[in-house]
N, C-alpha and C positions, 0 to 999 in steps of 0.2 A: 310341948315344943318340940317343933324336927328336931330329928338328930344331925348336928351340922360333922361334915369331915371331920376327922379326927384332930384339930388344932390347938396344942399346947396351951392353956389357958395365960399363960405367963409366956409362950414361946418368942424367942429373941432374936431375929434373923439377921438384926444389924453387924454387919462386917461382916459376915458369914457365909452368907449369901441361900437361897434355896435349896431345902435335902431333898425334897421332892414336889412337883407342882400337880395342880389338879386338872382336868381335862376343861374344855367348853365345855361339853356335855355334863356330866358332873354339876360343873357351876347354875347352870342353867336350869340344872335340876334341883339344885338346893331352892333356887329363888322362887323358882312354881310350886313346892311343898311349902316353900313360909306361906304365898301369896294363896294359896284354895284352903289354907286354916285361916284365913283373917278378912278372904272376898274383899270386894269393890268398897270404896270409902258411901258413907250414908250417904242421902240426899237432902237438896236443899231447894229453896224456891227462890227461881231471879225473875225479874221484869222479863216480860215477853220479849222487848228491845232487847235485853241482854243475853239473849236465851241462845242465836246461832252460835252455832262450833260445840256448842253444850254436848253433853250425854244426858238421853232420858233416863231416868232413873226411873218412870212407871210408865206401864200402857197409857194410852189415851183412846177413849172410850167417848163417842161425842153422845151428847143428852142432847141436842138436836135435830129434825131435819132441815141438813143444807142442799137447797136454799126451802126457804120451811114456807111455800107460797110457788105455785104457779107464775112462771115470769118468762115476757115477751126475748126473745134471741136475737131477733132485730127490731131496725122504725120499718111502721108498719101502720095496720091495718086488725084490729081485733072481732074476729064475726063468728058465725058459724060456718061453719067447713061446706055443708050441703048447699045453703044456697050461691057459694062459687063454680057448681056442676055446670059444665060447659061456657063458663063464661071466656070468651078472649080481650085481644085490641079493637078486634074489627064487629064484639057482640060483646060488649061490656055487663055485667051484673050493677044496676042501680042500688046502693042502698042511703037510706040517710045516717048520717055523723053523727051521734049525740051525746059528742063529747073527748075528752083526751084522757090519759093513763102517765103518768110521770114515775118516773123511779121513787119513790119514797112518798107518793101523791096521788097515788090510785081513784079512780073515778065509783063515785059509790051507786053504781046503777048495776040493772039487769042487761045484756043485750038481748033483747025482744026479736020475731026474725022480722027481715028485712031493712035492720040494725046494725050500725060498727061502733067501733070507738075508736080514735087515735093514739095511737100506742107508740112508746119509747122502749130501746131495746132494755133490758131489765127492770122497764116497769112491770108489775101485777097487772098478770089478763083478769077483766071485768067476767065472774061469775054469765053462765049465759053465752060467752064464748069456747068454743075450742080448737080454734086456730091464727095464725095472724098470716096475712096476706102483705108479702116484702113492697115494702112501698112504692120501688122499680116499674111493681105491676097495675099500678093504679092511677088513678086523675080523679082531679076534684075539679066541685062546679059549686062554688058557693057551699052549703050543709049537705051534697050529694056527695057519694063515692061514687065513682067508677070504676068498680073492681074487674081489670084485664087479665086476669085468668083462674083457673081453677088450682087449692088448695088443700089436704087430704088433711083429716082431723087430726088433730097433737101439733102439726108440723110448724115450728119456729117458737115452738114453747118448752122453757125447762120447768118441768115437772119436779112437787116434793119433793124431795131424799135423792134429786134423781144424781147428784156429785156427792153426800151422804145420810144416810139415816141413820136415825137414832137410834142408840146399840151398838154401831160399828166400834171395832177398832179401827184406829185411825191412824196411830200410830206406836207401834211395840215398844219395850221395854228394850233396854240398849241404842238405843237406835242415836246415832248422831245429827244433831239440830241443823239442817240446810234453811236459807233465803224460805223456799216454798213451804219450809214445814210450819215455820213459823207466821207463815201467811196462813194457814191452815189453822193453826191452833187462836190465831188473832180470830177468823172466821164463825168459831167455836164459842167463842166469849170466853177465852183464858185467860187473863191476865199476868197472872201468876205462875212459872210453868218448872215441875220439879225437876232435878236435873241433880246431879252425881255433883258429889263437892269432891274440886280439886288435892289433894296430897297436896298438905305444906312439903316443901323440900328444904330445907336448908342449904347451904351451899359453901364452903369452909374452903378458903384459898391457903394455901400455909406455903410459907418458903421464905427467909428474912432477904432475897435478894428480889422481890414483886417490887413495882412500883404499881399504885392505881392505876384500871384500867385506862384508857386512852392517854396515859402519859406519856410522853421523849423517853426510852431510855438514856441514864446517864450514869457515866463510868460502867462497871460489873452490875448494872441493876438491868433490869429490865420491866418492861410493864406487863402488866398481867393480861393472857390471852383468852386462857381456861373458862374464868368466871363470865366472862357476854359469853361467848360459847354453850355454857350447861346453863344460863337464862334460857337461852335462844329454846336449846332442846327440850327444858322443862318446859318451858312454854307449850312449844308445841306439841308434846306427848302430853299435854292435858294438866298436866302440874301446876299449881302457885309458887313461884321461883319467889323465896326472899331473898332480896338485895344480898350478894354475892358480901362474905367477911370475909377479911383479908386479915391472918392472926400469925402472926412471929412464929417461928422453930424454937416455940416454948412450950412444953409437957402441959402446966396446969393452965394455960392460956386455953391452949388445945383444949384438955379437960372442960374448961367451963365451956367454950361451947358447943362440944358436940352432948352437954346436956340438955340445955336449951329444947326444948318442945317444937317437935315436928313429926312427920307422918313418913318422911326419906330425909335421908342425911349423905351431900354429895362433898366426900372429902378430895380434895385435888392439891397433889403433893402429897407425900411423909409418909409414903405409902411401900415403899421400897425394903433394902437393907443397910441403908449409907448410916451413918453416926445419926444425923439428925431426919432420922426416919422412925419421929416415936407414933405414929397414929395404931399401927398393926397394935403397940404395945400397948398404950392406954386402951385402945377399944380389949384387947385380952386380956383385960386386969380388971376394968368395969363392968365389962358388958362380955360380949358372945364373939368370937372373931371365927367362925366358922370354917371359911377356905380365904387363904393368904397362896398366893402364888400360882399362874396358872399357866395350862400348856402353851401357851400362843405366841404371836408377836405381830405388834408391835403390843403392849399389855402385857406382859408376861406377870409383873408385881401386882397385880388387883388383887382387891383382898375384899371380903364384902361379913357382913355378922350382926349382931341386933347390940341396941344399948334400950334401957329403958320401953321399950315398943317400937323404936325405934328400927325401918330396917338402912343399914349402914353401907355405904358403898365407898373403898378404898379404890383413890383412879389415881391413876398415874400421875405425875406432873406435865413432863413430855404431853406437850398440847397433841399430837397423833393418835397416841399412847392415850389421854384422856378419851378423844372423842370415840375410840375404838371401844372402850370400857364402857364408857355411856354405853353404848350405842348395842352393845351384847347385851348388857348385865341393868344397870342402875336403869334405861330406857325402857328396859322391858317389863320390868315394873312399875313406874309412873304409870307408862301406856295401860295394865292392868287393872291397877288401882281407879283408875279416874275413869275406868268402865270403855274404857278399846279396847281394839283387838292387841295383844299381847306382840305378835308378830313385830318388822322392821316395818315402818313404813316406805319402805322401797319399791316401786318401778323395777322389775323384775326382766331381763331381755336376756337372748342366751345368742351368742355371738363366739365368731371365731378368731382365735390369738393371730398376731402376726410373727409374734418368735417366742419361746416360754417363759416358760413364769417359773425359777427354781426356788424350791421349796425344803423343808429336811422333813425326815420320815417322825412321828413322833409330837410334833408340833403346829396348830393351826396357824395359815400367814394369812393374813389381811392387806390383799394388794393393793393399790390403787392405781388404776389405768384410766385412762382416755382413748376415746370411739373416736378413730379416722377410717374414713372412710368406710363406716357398718361397721369395722374389723377392731378388737380390744387392741391395745399399746399400752404394755404396762409404765407406770412411773415409779414407782417404787414400793417396795416391800419396807426393808427399814429405812430409817431415815426418822424418827419416832418427833422428836424436836421440829422435823419440817414442817410446818403446818400447811406451808404453800402449797404443799404436792395434793392435799386436798381441794384446797380452793382451784386448784390446776386439774384436777381430776375431773372427771365425768362419773364417776361413778369407783366401784368397790370389788373386787375376784376376790373368794373364799376357799385355800388352797387346802384342802381338810389333811389333819393330821398322821394321814394311814397313806398320805401322796409324796409322792418327789416333788411335783410341781406340776404345770401342763403345760404338755410340750407346742410347738409354734401348729398352726395350722388345728390345734384340738378347740372343740367348743367347750364354751362355758359358762355358768349363768354370772351375768353382772349384773348389780343391784344400783341402779343410777340414782346420783343423790340429786 
């Protein structure tokens, strides 16, 4: 077991606040230690047509030469190259056409001196021929071919193993499979593909004030936005998201849901220090609450630990905090377990700020920004409940915990949504 940060097993910060907070780096270090002791998820086999986008679990070694036979690379005539020496359109070489070779339907004959075979692109080159003369350089007169150009040996012929040789490592383990990779697998006769099994991720949404996702707000109740957002993030990162479960602020119901089988559990809401924030106490009493409270804004009430072998992430209920905590911590774990790169899936650019981004030493800030005329314009640092600040943003900037901010006209890295 990886030693956790010292959080008392039955620590209860409700209505008392956090005495101290872990740094972002120490929280990430704890996650990485747990992950390194477990490794990625085991392999499973899927149908070839379902493999695109999945992570290859084992390297693929070719059992065949591709192509397995010499084939024509264009429409024309298969012949003996040395017989075209000196041929021009004004002085063609005359050869006898003895038949045709088509893809999947070769001519069962040996090309002798003075002979040629009509051939289509992809068709097997008949024995005795060592070149293909393009149809544009020929004319025909009945069964006679007028070869109006020279061609060297090997011209327009794809040789056996020219694409892939038997024994070649075609695709390495850990590769995210692209559409063209699936095409290669098919060419190698592979119908079932070994891929990394996605981690099963249970999403628990807590709160008496919440209505099901997609319903209209009513009275003092609001529609759940974190469930759909987390499901999309989990699927993006290679996990298999279980349909989000909505749970009232009832300790017994929360514990029952936490104990259901999963590789990773995400709990949205109930993670802070309010009277109804039961989840940290439950995790500390029945499992391991390794970290609770992180020196960052937003997402400071984030927690994490272990329960019945599952990694558990306590995500704040405020939508921006939930997104931020997922990206920093839970997403990192899910990407690793699914065989992907654990780092953020965001492109990074370096740009200049058009005004100052203010922060406080001792806390990492996650600032949503827009890019206007190729310059960084801050949208928000606080406002953890304003989810629209992320939809209006082009990306985010990180202000490290040893900084008071980024000055106007300063350069900074922007992570693009």
